N, C-alpha and C positions, 0 to 999 in steps of 0.2 A: 967511611962506612962500607962494609963489604956486602953489596946487594946480592951477590951470588949465594951467600949463606942463608938467605931467607927462603924458607920452604913452607908455604902456607898449607894448612891442613884441609881435609875434605869434609863434606857435609855429614857423611855417615859417622865419621869419627867425632864430630861435634855433638851429634845426638847423644852418643854414649857419655861424652864428657859432661854435658849439661845434666843428664840424668844422674850421674854420680855427684855432681856439684850440688844438685837440688836435694837429693835424698840421703846422701852419706856424709855431708859436711854441715857445719854450723854457720858458715860465712854467709852474710846477707848478700843478696843479688840486686843490682840496679840495672834497669833496662833503658837504653837510649835507642829510639826508633825513629826512622824517617819515612819518606814517602814510599819506600819500597814495600812497606807492609799494607798500604792502602790503595796502591795502584791497581786498577781493575774494578774498584768500586767508586772511588772519587776520580774526577778528571785529572790526568797528568798535566805536566807543565806545557806540553805541546798543545793540548786541547785548550788550556787556559789562554795561551797566546792567540789562538784562533778566535776565542771568544772576545778578547780585547779588541782585536781587529774588527770583528763584526759589530761591536758596539759603537765604534767611532762614527760610522755612517757617512760622513762627509768625504767625497772622493779625494779632494785635495789633501785633507788631513790624513786620509788612509795612505796616500802616496808617501807622505812624510813618515808615517809609521813604518812603512815598508823599507824606507831608506835607513831608518834608525835601527830596526830590528833585523839584523843580518848575521847573527852569531852562528857558528858551525854546529852547535848542539842546542837541543831544546832548553837545557838549563840556562845557557848564555842568552838565548833569545828571550827567555822568560824574564831574566833580570833587566835586559834592555827594554822589554815592553813595560816593565814596572817603572823604569826611569822615565820613559816616554810619558806614561800616565801621570807621574808626578809633575812633569812640565806642562802637559796639555790638559790634564784633568785635575783630580785631587785624590786625597787618601780615601774619601768616602766612595769614590768611583772604583778604586782598587778593592775596597772591602766588598762592594757589590759583586765584583767579578769573582772573588773568592767564595762568597756565599753561594753564588750560582754554581760554581764548580763542586762545592761540597754537596749541594742538593742533588747532584747527579747520582748520589748513592741512595737517595730516597726513591725507592723503586716504583711507587705507584703514582708518581707525579707526571702529568702531561707537560710538554714544553711550556705551555702557557702558565700552568700552575707553578712550575719551577721558577719561572721569571717573577711571578707574583710573590711567591714565598721569599725570593731573594731580596725583595724590597720590604719585607715584613719587619715588625718591631722585634726588639730583643726578647721580650716576654713571649711573643708568638713563636719565635724560633725555638725558644726553650721548650714550648709545648710540643712542637713537632719532633724535637730531639728526644723528648722523654718517651715518645711512642716507639719503642725499640723495634717492634715488629715490622715497621715500615722501611727499615734501613737494610741495604745490602752490604754484607760484610765479606771481606776476603777471608779465605781459610786461615791466613796468617793472623789477622786481627781477631777472628773468632777464637782461635786456639790460644792466643796470648791472653785474651780476656779470661778464659778458663784457667790458664796457668796462674794468673794473678789472684783469682778466687781461691785456688787450691793452696797457694803458698801460705804458710803461717805468717802472722804479722811480723814476728821477729826476724823472719828470713826475707821479707819483702822490703827492699830498699826503694829509693826514688824511681819513679817511672817518668821519664823525660821524653818529650817528642818535639820535633820541629814541625810537625803537621798542624794544620789549622782545624782539621775535621774532628768530629766527636765520635768516630767509629770505635776507638778504643774504650771510651766510656760506655758506649752502647754494648760492646762485647762483654765488658765486666758485668753490667746489669743483667744481660741475658744469662750469664753464668751464675747468677744468683747473689752477687755481691753488690756493694754500693760504690759508685764512682763519683769522685768530686774533682771537676776540672779546675786547674789553677792557670790563670792567664798571666803571662809575663810578656808585655809587648816592648815597652821602652827599657825598663829595668825593674828588678824586684827580687825578693828572696824566695828560694824554694821552701815550702812549709809542709808540715805533716799534720794531719788531723789527729786529735787525741782519741777519736773513735776507732776501736780495734777493727771494726768491720768495713771501714771505708778505704778504698784504694785511691790515693791521691795521684793525679796525673798532671804534670806541669807542661804547659805548651809555651816553649821559650821563644817562639816567633809570633805568638799571639793566638787567639782563639776565634773561630769563625763568626760567632754571634756577639762577641764582646770587644769593645775597644778597636784598636787598629791592628792590622796584620803587617808583618815586616817582609819586605821584598827586595828593596834596592840595596846596592853595595853600601851606601852611606848608612842606611838603617841597620844593616846586619853587622857592619864592622865597628860601629860606634861602641866605645868601651862601656861595659855594664858592671859597675863596681859591686853592686849588691848581689847580682847573680854569680859573679866570680867568687865572692867570699862564701856564699851559701853552698856553692858546689863543693868547695873544699870540705866543709863540715858534713854535708849530706853524703858524699861518696867515700868518706874516710872508712877504711876497713871493709870495703865492698869489692865484690867482683862485678865489673861493669861490662855488660853485654851490649854491643852495638850492632844493630841489624837494620838493613834497609836505609842506611844513612850514608850519603856520599862524602860528607866531611867538607862542606863549603868553608872557605876561608872567612869565617865570621867571628864575632866576639865569643860566642858560645864554644866554637871549636877550639879557639885559642885557650880558653879557660880549661876545657877538658884536657887538652894536650899538656898543659902545665901541671895539672894535678896528677895525671898518669905518670909523668916524668919524675914526680916527687914520691914515688912508691915507697922508698925506704922510710919516709917520714909519715906517710898517711896510709900505707898498706893497701893501696888500690891495685887490683889485678885487672887486666884488660883482655876481653875477647872481642876481636873485631871481625865482623862477618861481611864479606863482599859477594855480591851477586856475580859480578864480572870476574874473569880470571885475573889473578894478581901476578904480574911479571916484574922483572927488575926495574922496568921503566915506571911501574906504578909507584915505586918507592923512591923515585928520583926527585920528587917535588911535592909540595903541598903538605897536608896534615900527616899523611902516611910517612913521609920522609922524617918528620919530627918524632913520630911515634916509634920508629924502628929502634931507637936507642933506649926506649923505656925499659925499666928493669924486668917487669913481669907482664908480658903481653904475649898474645898468640893470635896469629892471623889465619882466617879460613876463607877459602874462595869457592865459587860455584855454589854458594848458599842461596837457595830459593826459600824465602821466608814462608811461602805458602806450603812448602814441604816440611821445613824445619820445625816450626812451632807445633803443628799437629803431631808430628812424630815425638817431640819432646814431651808434650802433654800425655800422650799415650804411654810412653815409657815411665814417666813420673808417677802416673796413677797406679800402674802395675807395681812399681817399686814400693809405693806406700802401703799396699795391701789394704787399702781402705775403699769401701764401696762408694761410688759417686753419690753425693748428696748427704753424706754422713761425716760428722766431725769426730775425729779420734781424740778422746780425752785421756791424757796421762798426767802424771804429777808435774812434769816440767811445764806443760801448757797451763795447768791450774796455777802453778807458782807465778808464771809470767802474767796470767790474767789478773791474779790477785795482788800483784806487786804494788799497784797503785789503788788505794782505797777509793771507792766512789765518792763523789762530792756529796755534801749534805743535801743538796737539792735533789740528787738522784735517789737517795734513800727516802726522803720525804715523798718523792714521787711514787715510790713503791707503796707507801702508806695510803696514797690517794688512788691506788688501783692501777698504776702503771705496770705493764707486763714486766716480769723480772728478767734480769740479764745476769751473765756470769759474775760480773763484779759485785752485784748486790748479793748474789747467792754465796759468794766467797767471803763477804764482809761479816766478821764475827759480831758486829754491832747490830746486824739484822736479826730479828727474833727467829728462833727455830721452833715451829709448832710441834705438837706431839705427833702429828702426821709424819714428820720426817723420820722419827725413830721407828714408827710402825712400818713404814715403807722399807727402811734399811733392813729391819729384822726379817721382813717377809722375803726380801731378795736374798739375804744370807741363807735362809732355809732353802730357797730355790736353787742357789748355786751349789749347795752341799748335797743336793739330791742326785739321783741316778740318771735323770733324763732332763731334757729341755722343758722349762716351765715358763708360765706367764704370770706376772704380777701386775695388777691394775689398780690405780687409785681412782675411784669413781665417786663423783659428787656433783652438786650444782655448780654453775659457773661462778667464779669469784670466791671460791672457798680456800684459796691458797695452794691448790694442787700443783700448779706450775712451779712455784717457788719450792715447794717441798720436793718435787721431782728433781730439781737441780741440786738442792742441798743434800738429798739422799745420794745422788750420783757422786757428788764431791766426796762424801764420806767413803763410799765404796771404792772409788779410784785410789784414795789415799791409804786405805787399809789392806787392800788385796793385791798381792804381788802376782797372783795367778789369773788376773782379770784383764781382758781387753774390752774397753768400753767405747761404743760408737753412739753418738747422739744424732738423731735425725734432724737435719736442718729444716727450717720453716718452709713448708710448701713442697718439699722434695718427696719423690715417690718412695713407697715401701716395696721394693722390687726383690722378690725372693731369689731370683737367679743371681743378681749381683751380690746379695748377702751370702748365698751359699758358695760363691766363688772365693770368699775369705777362707783360707785353708785352716783346717783343724790342727791344733798343736798339742802334743802330749802334755798333760798336766795343766792346761790352760782352759779358761772359760771365756766365752764371748757374751757380753751383755749389750743388747740393743735397746736404747732408751728413746721413747717418742712421746712428746706432748701431742695434744689433739688425737688421742689414741683411738677414738671412735672412727676416725677417718681412715685408719689403716687396718681395720678389723679383717677385711678380706685378704690383704697381704700377709697379715700374721697367720691367719688360718692356712693359707697356701704354704707359707714357710714351714710351719710346724708339721704339716702333713708330709712335706718333702723330707724334713729332717728325720721323721720316723721311717720313711721309705729308704733313706740312705744310711740309717743307723747312727745319725749324728745326735749326740746327747750334750754337746758343748755349747749350744746356742740357747740363750735365755732372753726373755723380752720383759721390759718394764714400761708401763704405759700410765698416762694420766688422761682421763676422759670426762667429758660432760655427761651427767647422768641421763638427761633426756635423749641425747643422741646415741649414747651407748645402748639405751633401751630400743630406740627406733631402728637401729641397725642390727638388732637381735644379737648383740655381741655375746650374751650369756649362752645362747644356743650355738653360735658359730664357734666359740672358743672353749665351751664347756667340755668338749670331748677330750681336750688336753688337760694337763694339770694347771688349773687356773685358780689363783688366789686373789680375791677381791678385798682391797683395803678401802673401807667406806669412809668418806669425809663426814664426820658427825658433829660438826660445830666446834666451838671453842671450849677447852677445859679451863679450870681455874688457873692452872699453871700457864696455859697459853695466854690468857688474859693478862696475867701479871707480867709476862715477857713483853707483850705488846705495849702496855701502858708504860713500862719502864723504858722501852726504846723511844717512845714518843717524848717522854720527859727528857731523856738524854739528848735528843735532837731539838729540844725546845719546840716540839710540834704537837703539844697537847691541844692547842686551839681552844675551842669552847669548853673542852673537858677540864681545862685548868680551873674553871669556876666551880667544879665539883670537889668536895673535900677529898684529900689524898686517899683516905682509908675506904672511900666509897667508889673510887674510879673503876677498879677491876670488876667489882660486882655489877656495876652499871653496864660495862662492856659485855660481860658474859650473859647477863640477863637479856640485853638487847639482841645479842647473837642468837640465843635460844628462841627468842620470840619470833625472829625472822627466818630461822632455819627452815629450809624446804620450800620457802616461798620464792617468788620471782626475784626479789632482792636478796642476794646472797648474804649469809649471816656474817661473813668476815668483812668483805669490802663494804657492804652496806652499813654495818655497825661502825666501821672506822670512819666512813664519810659522815654519818649522822652525828657521831659524838664529837669529831674534831671540827666540823664546820657548823653543825647545828642549823640555825636559821640563816647562816651566811653562805650556804651552799649555792644559792642562786647567784650571789655576787661572784663566787669562784667560777661558776659556769659562764657567767656573763663575760668575765675577763678572758676565758678560754675562747668564746665565740668571737670576741673582738680581735684577739690575736690571729685566729684562723682566717678572719676576714681580710687580713693584710697579705695573705698569700695570693699568688696568681690564680685566676679562675681555671676550672677544668671544663673545657668545652663551652657549653652554653650557660654554665652556672658558676657562681662563686664557690670557693672551697667551703665557706660557711653553709651555703645552701646544700652542698653535697653532704656535709656533716649532718644537717638537719634531716635529710632524706634517710640516712642511716638510723638516726635517732627515732624517726617515725616508725620504722618497722621494728626496731628494738623495743620501743615502748608498747607496741601492739602485739608483741610476741607472747604466746601462751604455750608453755612447754608441754602441757599434757593434752593438747588438741592435735589430732592427726592432720598431716599435710601442712602444718604451719611452720614457716621458717622465717628467719630474719632476712634482710635485704642481701641479694647475691651481687657479686661483682658484675655479672653480665647485664642485670637489669639496671643497675646504676649507670653503667657505661652507655646503655641504650638511651637512658633518660638524659644523659649529658651530651649525647651525640659524639662520643669518642670510642676508641677501642678499649677492650678490657685491659690491655697492657698499660694504657695511660692512667686508668683508675688505680691499678696496682702500684704504679710508680709514685703517684701523688699520695696514696695512702701510706707508702713507706716513708715519705717525707713527714706526714702527720705523725706517724708512730715514732719517728726518730726525734722530731722536734717538739711535739706537743703531747704525744702519748694519749691521744683522744679516741682513737679507733683501734680495734684489733681485728685481724683477719683469721677466720677459722675455716680452713679449706676455701670454699667459694663464698662463705657467709661473712657478712660484715657486722660488727657489733660496736656499740659505744662501750667504753670501759665499764660502765655500770648503769643499771636501769635508772637509778635516781638522777644520774647526770643527763641521761637522755630525756627524762621527763622534765627536768629543770630547763633544758635547752628549748624544749617545745613550749613550755610556759612563757619563757622569755620572748620567743618568737610571737606568740599570741598577743603579748602585751605591747611589744615594740613595733611589730610589723603585722597588723591585722590583715588577714587574707593571705599571708605568705604561705602558711601550711596548706591551705586549699590548693594553691597554685602548684606546690611541690607534689602534693598527692596526685593531682591530675597528671603531672608529668610522669610519675612513677607508674601509674596504672596504664597510661597509654603505652609506655615502654613494655610493660609485661604483656599486654594484649597483643602488641605488635610482634613480640617474640614468639608467642604461642601460634600466631598465624604463619610466621616464617618457618618455625621448626616443625609445626604440625603436631606438637605434643604439649600437654598441660603438666609439666613437671611441678614438683612441690613448690619450688621457689617462685615459679610463675603463678601458680594457683594462689599462693599466699598474697600476692600483690593484686592480681586480677580481681580477687574477691575480698579485697581489703575492706570494702564497705561493711560487709557482714561482721568482720572482726571488730571494727570500730563501734558498730552499733551495740554489740554484746558487751563491750567494755565501757559503754556510755560516754564516748567521746562527743565533742561538740557536733551538733547536727550539720553545720556547714561543712565539716570535714568528711563525715561519712557520706553525705550527699554528693560532695565533690568526687569522691571515689566512685560512687555508683554512676554518676553522670558521665564520667570519663570513660568507664568501661562500655557503656551503651553507645557513646559517640564513636568509640574505636571499633566496635563490632556490633552494629545494631541488629543483626539477624541472630545473635546468640541469645536464646530465650532466658538462660540463667542470669545473664547480666540485667536483662529487663526485670527479672524477678527480684534481684538485689535492689534495683532502683525503686520498685514498688515498696519493698520492705523498708528502705531507707526513708521514704516519704511518710510511710505509716508510722515508723518509729519516731519521726520528728513531729508527729501529731498533725501532719498535713494530709488528713484522710481523704478529703475530696480530690486533692491532687494525686494521691496514690491511686485512687479509683480511676481517675482520668488517664493516668499513665498506663495502667493495665489495659484499659479499653483501647487506648491508642496503639499499644504494642500489638494487641490482637488484630486490630484493623490494618496495621502496616506490614505485618510479617506474613508473606505468602508461603515461604518455605524456610523453616527454622534450621539453623546450623546444628542444633543439639536437641533432637526430638525427645531424647531421654529426660530432658528437663521439663517436659510438659506437665507432669503431675505437680511438681513444685510450683510452677507458674500458676496453674489453676487454683491450687490451695492458697497461695499468697494473694491472688486476686480475690478469692472468696473471703479471706480474712479482712482485706481492705474494704470489701463491700459490707461485711458485717460491722466493722467499726464505723463505717459511714451510715449505719442504720438501714441497711438493706439486707435483712436476713434471708429474704427469698433468693436473692442472687447468691448469697453466701452458700446456702444449702444446695442450690442448683450446681454451682461450681464444684462443691464437694462431691456431689454425685457424679458429675462429668469427669472428675479425676479418677474415679474408681476403675474404669476400664483400662487405664494406663498402668495400673499396679500389677506388676508381674512377680513381685516377691511379697511374702507375708508381712515383712516389716513395713513395706509401703502401704499395704492394705490397712494395717493398724494405724499408721500415720493419717491416712485419709479418713478413716472412720472416727478417730478421735476428733479431728477437725469438724467433721460433719455433725457430731453430736451437739456442738455449741449452737448453731443456728436452728437445729430442730427443737432444742429446748426453748429458744426465744420465740419461735413461731407458735409453739403450743401454748406458751404463756400468754401470748397476745391473742390468739384466735380460739383456743380451746379445741381445735379440730383434732379428732382422734387419729387422723392419718399421720400427723406429725409425732404424736406420742407413740404410736405403734412403730414408726420408723426408728425412734430413739430406743425403744425396747429391743428392736433388731440390732441396733448398733451396740448396745450393752452386751447382748448375747454373743454377737460375733467377736467382740473384743475379749470376752471372758475365755474364749476358746484358744486365744493366741498368746504367744510370748510378748511381753511388753516391757518398756523401760520404766524406771521409777516415775519419771515425769508423766508418762502415759497412764500409769496406774492412778495418779492423782486425778486426771481427767475422767477416767473410768469411774472412780468412786463418786465423783460429782454427778455424773450422768445417772449412775445407779441410785444415788440418793434421791434424785428428782423423780424417777419413775416409781420408786418405792413410796415416796410422799403422795404420788398420784394413785396409789393402790394398785399398781401394775407390776408385772414381773417380766424378766427378759424373754425374748424370743430367740430361738436357735435354728441353725440349719437353713433349709429352704424357706421356712416361715419367716425367718429374719430377713433374708434377701428379698422376699416378696413384699414385705412391709416397707423396706427402704425403696424398692422400685415404685411402689404405690405413691410414696411421698414425692418422688421425682416426677412421676406422671402428673400429679396434682399441681406441681409448680411450673410445668411447661408453659402454660399461657402467660406467666409473669416474666418470662425470659427477656432480658435486655436486648435491644436490637442487635448489638454486636455478637450476642450469643445465639441468635435465632437459628442460623444455619447449622451450628454444631448441635443444638438441642434437637432439631429436626432429624439430623443424620444419626443420632444416638438412640438405639433401641434399648437393649439390655445394658444395665450399668454394672452388672456383676463382673468382677475381675476374671481374667482368663486363667487364674491359678487353680491348682487342684491340690487341696490339703486334706 
């Protein structure tokens, strides 16, 4: 061997080579990484040796350790320390040392917490590993994670590491992809997941929280037959990039050397990166000596992984001309994605409401609803226009918009040679600057496609505004959006200034129904519909769809579930709950309980009520006692394995309202009291967040005032009472929570208790946190008094509420309420002071704008005074009559109201109308 002829390359040359390799060739790339990519986050071998010594404790044994561990380098001392541990301790002790070293990268742990976590169970360690935000990553690890996320599946070969730590998995998850660690301690085969979105990472010396980790010469050099054979198959035809790996003389290195030397048979190319300078002496022994004669290899030295990988990622992203967070769809990718048809279970899962994926969208056996053709035609017209346009499919949740969006996109990619299509990946931002950085090309159009379209309305508006300013007419947008959120975000107003084409989702056509029923039959998935005569099935589906269209239960998914499962839907959901219950818990709750929390807010959702939202990630995280990232990671597991929950921005949904409702019914039957406990936890979490943030955002409002929603929807009294009580307990000085509590007791027909709760609240609160809620509290208290058969108190409280009314709408509200006890007082006593006050109420209400509900009360009050032979009073006469009734009722004031009654003179509101 002529060592003088070996001239390693430099790092800057390597960056350009890897950019070219990744963006200009088709050869798949495999990565082999060692401790060099994680040093700086995880303890190095020198620190681990020191920790071994510290843990021994006994002076005599420590002296023996010092005699045994004397190598000239940290690496040799590390192996000597591991040998000592095998003799004087055991493998479990070594595993503890490694866990402690790895947890050094968990940046918010105190030394005591780090030691405690090192002794935790595997499931507990898995939980802390999933909370990606807690871990410190090196620039190398973070950038490699991004690179693995960016690489297409067909270009991403095996990812092999000799490290024990989970930093690479965490980096992949932070980049937005899914990582699956594979532990190979004694022996085993490298395996690849069938899921296109998963990055498989093989730990060939073991994994920090599973099984044993390998350290000693005996462990590392022991022949590993399965690993040797699978390496040959996995690396065949790949370019193998080795970074941060010193090449210890172990079984893995020997297998790698042999496969690289067989290049002519297996097509392996090798790029070996060394941090230290490579000299002639470097190639005189060990693994590098054996690799020198390999046919296609290249050595680089002075390579700092913390510089290399960030530079490579930056160069690769620019080469792709693809904005971050967007998937570029072309025919080659669609062909690769569609090469393997989805399993029968996956297609049936779509019929059950599972979120669509590209494989199901590409499968010709999956029905194409008429919405697909409508969307495709609208986009064609958009692309053939003279300027950038927006097409949006808008409709209720679960109407097939997401699948139609994918199927229409597939058609457009395959038929248009002049089109570059980018698909916004789930949860990624819609950033106009990065999108405008994609260069315009003569004769080509750019189509940006996004599901969850209502969430990106602001970004689309800014993008199209800038396109006009820059004179760009090549960028077009295709969206699918939930109707209620599209409306709430004022999307028609925000985007209507541009060319906007709305494709409405209007339920199933006869042809759609026939396509669906035919597909169910083909997959033997008719379920309960099989009992319906064949010639009646389509009509039954279409009729059920039309019946439920526009309601909370979507016409498509709802109809599919009802027809296929019928009365067995509960059994289907029960099976789902039982499977979910086998997963590890999230924080303080089981995964089943977390699912039920999402179901609670989904079932309570009312799309046409202001400020009402489903459960948000941050409230669920607060209720579980974990970080937001932990919730998102576990939900990704649910989505991937059970498809029970979907995430829409920061909102969490069960796949369908009927599934949520069935889950709640099962909880009530099987675990009485469980829902009340979960409701309390959610409300406490929302109230706590409002106090922490100082804001009452819509997601917090929806849960903090959950009691009112549950009352209106006629939920069980124990459930809406639990919500009200939890809010009061969490923030006792907030009057609106007290109001909800009184209302809940009154709705539950516990009228005496409602009255006592109101009186207690008034006696306890010296200074309220929300004085603007006073009118609502007084009127609710009055209603409780009236239902408890105390009309005097009801009328007094109605009068006392009037001075707090600063808007006409609130005056109307108070007067409508006041009319009820005035009627009862006149019926009982015949005292004209109450009839005159009611005449004043009718006259004052007649002068103001009212709701339909308030009109009904006004008509009732007007009918009463007419029956008494009287007519309305107006203006000052009306207010004088109402004041007279208040003055007459003063002596009857309850003791809790005495001070307020004495201090109140005129009850006329401060408004001027």
